[in-house]
C-alpha positions, 0 to 999 in steps of 0.5 A: 262542103266547098268544091275542089278542096278535099282529097280524092276518096277512092278504093285502095289496097293496103298490104301488110308486108310482114304477113302478106295480108291484103285488104281493099278499102277506101282511102285518101292515100290513093294519090300517094301510092306509087304502085298498083296491084290487080285485085280479085275482081280484075281491077287495078288499085293503088297499093299502100304497103304498111308495116303492122296490121291486125294480121301481124300485131301481137295483140291481135295474134295472141302472142301478146306477153305482159311483162310484170315483175312486181305483180301489179297486173294481178293486184289490179285484177284482184282489186277490180274483180267483180 
């Protein structure tokens, strides 16, 4: 790998603004973060706010609804049921 051409890959906290879910991970987005947050270990990390995460997405929370007016989903399930 060439030196001096890759972005910094460092710890960053992602926060879901709709559910107040936070996760500490590593990312290259740390350089674009404008805020910092104090994490549970006592260190300060860059904070990146996101709109949707697994804590607020309808598919992962179980609030997913299938809009099926002509029975296409049932036909598919019946056809490919094993």
